[in-house]
PLY file of the C-alpha trace (Angstrom):
ply
format ascii 1.0
element vertex 147
property float x
property float y
property float z
element edge 146
property int vertex1
property int vertex2
end_header
-64.31 -14.55 -104.26
-63.08 -16.64 -101.36
-59.68 -15.43 -100.12
-57.75 -17.91 -98.01
-54.70 -17.58 -95.75
-52.24 -18.10 -98.63
-53.94 -15.35 -100.66
-53.63 -13.04 -97.66
-49.90 -13.83 -97.44
-49.49 -13.14 -101.16
-51.29 -9.81 -100.81
-49.23 -8.82 -97.79
-45.94 -9.52 -99.56
-47.02 -7.78 -102.78
-48.19 -4.76 -100.80
-44.74 -4.52 -99.21
-42.85 -5.15 -102.46
-44.79 -5.34 -105.72
-41.56 -6.02 -107.64
-41.12 -9.52 -106.25
-40.73 -12.10 -108.98
-43.24 -14.96 -109.04
-40.46 -17.27 -107.86
-39.53 -15.03 -104.91
-43.17 -14.61 -103.95
-43.80 -18.36 -104.24
-40.90 -19.09 -101.89
-42.23 -16.59 -99.34
-45.68 -18.23 -99.28
-44.50 -21.85 -99.72
-46.07 -22.51 -103.14
-44.75 -23.57 -106.49
-44.06 -20.69 -108.85
-46.87 -21.72 -111.21
-49.43 -22.07 -108.38
-48.43 -18.68 -106.98
-48.61 -17.06 -110.44
-52.08 -18.57 -110.94
-53.30 -17.16 -107.61
-51.93 -13.70 -108.39
-53.69 -13.72 -111.77
-56.99 -14.69 -110.09
-56.56 -11.89 -107.53
-55.90 -9.44 -110.37
-58.82 -10.71 -112.47
-61.23 -10.36 -109.54
-60.08 -6.81 -108.79
-58.52 -7.61 -105.42
-55.23 -6.38 -106.87
-56.12 -3.22 -108.76
-52.66 -2.47 -110.10
-49.03 -1.85 -109.28
-47.35 1.48 -108.76
-44.09 3.06 -107.71
-43.90 4.40 -104.18
-42.30 7.83 -104.36
-40.22 9.58 -101.74
-41.89 12.98 -101.86
-39.33 14.60 -99.58
-36.56 13.78 -102.07
-38.76 15.40 -104.72
-38.79 18.60 -102.67
-42.21 18.10 -101.10
-41.60 18.40 -97.38
-44.83 19.95 -96.07
-47.94 17.87 -95.48
-51.32 18.91 -94.12
-54.82 17.64 -93.60
-57.49 20.16 -94.60
-61.09 19.89 -93.49
-63.63 21.64 -95.69
-67.23 22.53 -95.01
-69.47 23.48 -97.93
-71.99 26.30 -97.88
-74.71 23.95 -99.11
-74.89 20.20 -99.58
-76.42 20.19 -103.04
-75.31 17.78 -105.72
-74.18 20.75 -107.82
-71.93 22.00 -105.00
-70.42 18.54 -104.50
-69.74 18.20 -108.22
-68.23 21.69 -108.35
-66.03 20.93 -105.34
-64.78 17.64 -106.78
-64.07 19.27 -110.14
-62.12 22.12 -108.55
-59.98 20.08 -106.15
-59.12 17.58 -108.87
-57.35 20.45 -110.66
-55.07 21.20 -107.71
-51.76 19.31 -107.87
-51.30 19.88 -104.13
-54.26 17.62 -103.34
-52.94 14.07 -103.01
-56.12 12.46 -101.68
-59.64 13.74 -101.08
-62.48 12.16 -99.14
-66.15 12.96 -98.57
-66.74 12.40 -94.87
-69.39 12.53 -92.17
-69.27 14.87 -89.20
-68.73 18.61 -89.05
-66.69 18.68 -92.26
-67.84 17.55 -95.68
-64.39 16.86 -97.17
-60.95 15.98 -95.91
-58.01 16.69 -98.20
-54.46 15.39 -97.87
-52.20 18.17 -99.11
-48.53 18.12 -100.05
-46.40 21.20 -100.82
-42.77 22.27 -100.71
-43.05 24.33 -97.53
-45.35 26.41 -95.30
-45.21 29.34 -97.70
-46.34 27.15 -100.63
-49.14 25.73 -98.48
-50.25 29.21 -97.48
-50.30 30.26 -101.16
-52.34 27.16 -102.01
-54.97 27.92 -99.36
-55.18 31.66 -100.10
-54.91 31.63 -103.89
-56.59 28.37 -104.81
-58.72 26.81 -102.10
-60.21 30.09 -100.83
-61.41 30.84 -104.36
-63.62 27.75 -104.62
-67.09 29.31 -104.43
-68.95 26.59 -102.55
-66.55 26.41 -99.58
-67.85 27.86 -96.31
-64.89 27.03 -94.03
-61.37 25.63 -94.18
-59.64 24.06 -91.17
-56.01 23.00 -91.61
-53.96 20.58 -89.57
-50.22 20.54 -90.23
-48.64 17.09 -90.13
-45.60 17.12 -87.85
-44.35 13.56 -88.38
-45.41 10.27 -89.92
-45.55 7.51 -87.32
-47.16 4.63 -89.26
-47.27 4.04 -93.00
-48.78 1.05 -94.73
0 1
1 2
2 3
3 4
4 5
5 6
6 7
7 8
8 9
9 10
10 11
11 12
12 13
13 14
14 15
15 16
16 17
17 18
18 19
19 20
20 21
21 22
22 23
23 24
24 25
25 26
26 27
27 28
28 29
29 30
30 31
31 32
32 33
33 34
34 35
35 36
36 37
37 38
38 39
39 40
40 41
41 42
42 43
43 44
44 45
45 46
46 47
47 48
48 49
49 50
50 51
51 52
52 53
53 54
54 55
55 56
56 57
57 58
58 59
59 60
60 61
61 62
62 63
63 64
64 65
65 66
66 67
67 68
68 69
69 70
70 71
71 72
72 73
73 74
74 75
75 76
76 77
77 78
78 79
79 80
80 81
81 82
82 83
83 84
84 85
85 86
86 87
87 88
88 89
89 90
90 91
91 92
92 93
93 94
94 95
95 96
96 97
97 98
98 99
99 100
100 101
101 102
102 103
103 104
104 105
105 106
106 107
107 108
108 109
109 110
110 111
111 112
112 113
113 114
114 115
115 116
116 117
117 118
118 119
119 120
120 121
121 122
122 123
123 124
124 125
125 126
126 127
127 128
128 129
129 130
130 131
131 132
132 133
133 134
134 135
135 136
136 137
137 138
138 139
139 140
140 141
141 142
142 143
143 144
144 145
145 146
């Protein structure tokens, strides 16, 4: 799919506010409402726009502690990777998980209510995953950029 400058503008505005009406979006990108609607449908059909979701304020939901956790596995077998993915998918504290290169095998983005909840998560859940060799946590002090 060939994405032009107008498509990029549409995507930028939808990323900032997915609740824009087709008319509002069309005015922002200088298109007719029908032309804008057609472009959005094409972007959706081609998987450029995967979906729309609500952006939650986790702090107002009582989640005020965020951490990045680096995990190194004991072995790099397919079975260990599958076990790891299965286990961390069960943990509600894990917001995002990535397989990475470097000294760690996984990086997890964790969200809990406070330091005590995070500590309980690491000790009572993460430490019990059999294929984990080491856990290295980095506490997030402040968010400086969010896209």
